[in-house]
C-alpha positions as CSV (number, residue, x, y, z in Angstrom):
1,M,0.0,0.4,-0.2
2,N,1.6,4.1,-1.3
3,E,1.3,6.2,1.9
4,K,-1.0,8.9,0.0
5,K,-3.1,5.9,-0.6
6,L,-2.7,4.6,3.3
7,I,-2.8,8.2,4.8
8,N,-6.5,8.6,2.8
9,G,-7.1,5.5,4.3
10,L,-6.1,6.4,8.1
11,R,-8.0,10.1,7.3
12,K,-11.8,8.2,6.3
13,G,-11.2,5.9,9.1
14,K,-10.7,2.7,7.7
15,A,-9.5,0.1,10.0
16,K,-7.9,-1.7,7.5
17,A,-5.5,1.0,6.6
18,Y,-5.1,0.9,10.1
19,R,-4.1,-2.5,10.9
20,Y,-1.6,-2.6,8.2
21,L,0.0,0.6,9.6
22,F,0.3,-1.0,13.1
23,S,1.9,-4.1,11.6
24,E,4.3,-2.1,8.9
25,Y,6.0,0.0,11.5
26,Y,4.8,-0.9,15.4
27,D,8.3,-3.2,15.4
28,W,10.2,-0.6,13.6
29,L,8.4,2.0,16.6
30,C,9.4,0.4,19.0
31,N,12.9,-0.8,18.5
32,Y,13.9,3.0,18.0
33,I,12.3,4.0,21.3
34,F,13.7,0.1,22.8
35,N,17.1,2.0,22.3
36,L,16.7,5.1,23.7
37,C,15.4,3.8,27.0
38,N,16.1,0.4,27.3
39,D,13.1,-0.6,28.6
40,R,10.0,-3.5,26.1
41,S,7.4,-2.1,28.1
42,L,8.1,1.9,27.8
43,A,8.8,1.3,24.5
44,E,5.6,-0.5,23.6
45,D,3.5,1.8,25.9
46,I,4.6,5.0,24.1
47,V,4.3,3.6,20.1
48,Q,0.9,2.2,21.1
49,N,0.1,5.6,22.6
50,A,1.8,7.4,19.7
51,L,-0.5,4.8,16.9
52,I,-3.4,5.9,19.4
53,G,-2.9,9.2,19.0
54,L,-2.8,9.4,15.0
55,W,-5.9,7.4,15.0
56,E,-7.7,10.3,17.4
57,K,-6.1,12.6,15.5
58,R,-6.5,10.7,11.6
59,K,-9.1,13.2,10.8
60,S,-7.1,16.9,11.2
61,V,-3.2,15.6,11.1
62,L,-1.3,16.9,8.5
63,I,1.4,14.8,7.4
64,T,4.2,16.9,5.5
65,T,7.2,14.2,5.5
66,S,7.0,10.6,5.1
67,L,4.9,8.9,7.1
68,K,7.6,7.3,8.6
69,S,9.3,10.1,9.2
70,Y,5.6,11.2,10.9
71,L,5.6,8.7,13.2
72,F,9.3,8.1,14.7
73,K,8.7,11.5,14.8
74,T,6.1,11.6,16.8
75,C,7.4,8.3,19.2
76,H,10.1,10.1,19.5
77,N,8.6,13.3,21.2
78,Q,6.3,11.3,23.3
79,F,9.1,9.8,24.4
80,L,10.6,12.9,25.7
81,Q,7.5,14.0,26.9
82,H,7.6,10.5,29.0
83,I,10.9,11.7,30.5
84,R,9.7,15.4,31.2
85,S,6.7,13.6,34.0
86,Q,9.0,11.1,35.4
87,K,11.7,14.2,36.1
88,L,9.0,16.4,37.7
89,Q,7.6,13.5,39.4
90,F,11.7,13.1,40.3
91,D,11.8,17.0,41.7
92,T,8.5,16.5,43.4
93,L,9.8,13.3,45.2
94,D,12.8,15.5,45.6
95,R,11.2,17.6,47.2
96,L,9.1,15.2,49.4
97,R,12.3,13.2,51.2
98,W,14.9,17.2,51.9
99,D,11.2,18.1,53.9
100,V,11.3,14.8,55.2
101,I,14.4,15.6,56.7
102,A,13.9,19.4,57.3
103,E,11.6,17.9,59.3
104,A,13.3,14.8,61.5
105,A,16.4,17.0,61.9
106,L,14.3,19.9,63.9
107,E,12.3,17.0,66.0
108,D,16.4,15.4,66.9
109,D,17.0,19.3,67.8
110,L,13.5,19.9,70.2
111,Y,14.4,16.3,71.5
112,D,18.4,16.9,72.4
113,F,17.0,20.2,73.7
114,K,14.4,18.0,75.8
115,M,16.4,15.7,76.9
116,E,19.0,18.3,77.6
117,R,17.0,20.2,80.1
118,L,15.8,17.2,81.9
119,N,19.7,16.3,82.6
120,Q,18.9,19.9,84.2
121,L,16.2,19.2,86.0
122,I,17.7,15.5,87.3
123,E,21.3,17.6,88.5
124,Q,18.4,20.0,90.6
125,L,17.6,16.7,92.4
126,P,18.1,16.2,95.8
127,P,21.8,13.3,95.9
128,R,19.5,10.6,97.6
129,C,16.1,11.2,95.2
130,K,18.7,11.8,92.5
131,E,20.9,8.5,92.4
132,I,17.5,6.4,93.2
133,F,16.4,7.7,90.2
134,I,18.7,7.2,87.7
135,Q,18.9,4.1,88.7
136,N,15.3,3.3,88.2
137,K,15.2,5.2,84.6
138,L,18.3,5.1,83.4
139,E,19.7,2.1,84.6
140,K,16.0,0.1,84.8
141,K,16.7,-1.1,87.6
142,K,13.1,-2.4,90.1
143,Y,12.1,-1.0,93.3
144,K,13.4,-4.2,95.4
145,E,16.8,-3.6,94.1
146,I,17.5,-0.1,94.6
147,A,16.2,-0.4,97.9
148,L,18.6,-3.5,98.6
149,D,21.9,-1.8,96.4
150,M,21.6,1.4,99.3
151,G,19.9,-0.3,102.3
152,I,16.8,1.5,102.5
153,S,13.1,0.2,102.2
154,V,11.6,-0.3,99.2
155,K,8.7,2.5,100.3
156,T,11.5,4.9,100.8
157,V,12.9,4.1,97.4
158,E,9.3,4.3,96.5
159,N,8.3,8.1,98.1
160,Q,11.9,9.2,96.5
161,M,10.5,8.2,93.4
162,S,7.6,10.1,93.8
163,K,9.1,13.6,95.2
164,A,11.9,13.1,92.1
165,L,8.5,13.0,89.6
166,H,6.7,15.0,91.0
167,F,9.4,18.2,90.8
168,L,10.3,17.1,87.4
169,R,6.4,17.2,86.0
170,A,6.2,20.6,87.6
171,N,9.4,22.0,87.0
172,A,9.7,20.5,83.6
173,T,7.8,22.9,81.0
174,G,7.5,22.4,76.9
175,F,7.2,19.0,77.0
176,M,6.1,15.7,78.8
177,L,7.7,12.9,80.9
């Protein structure tokens, strides 16, 4: 089938002309795009979209070069559009990634500030109260162990912990314990 006849058949909506065009150019176009992107599935999608676009615009399409050149140029442009859309998606993902990193850094700074403030408050506790609090909260000892180590009653450990927690809560503005 010659090109003029094929283009006229397409303009008139003849499925036979479209099938011929598809069978004649599809593999060439796929190989061309595959060489650009090295992704067979993507190449097939791009070529199919280009050929569907040609069918949908068949009545208004103006082909001034050879049909083969027109199809290759159309597929090439579709490929470039795909690359641009991927770049936009990448830029958006990159921006989100940096937002998350910045937020995490801010949270780390806030955590560091809270820990520094908590350490300052712990330093203000009376010596025995401070020692019991550190053994319980930082060394993860149970009240019974602390009582045995210090030679005091479990009730004394409970009272000292209550005193420490009350002091810390009362003085810990801006963060929770």
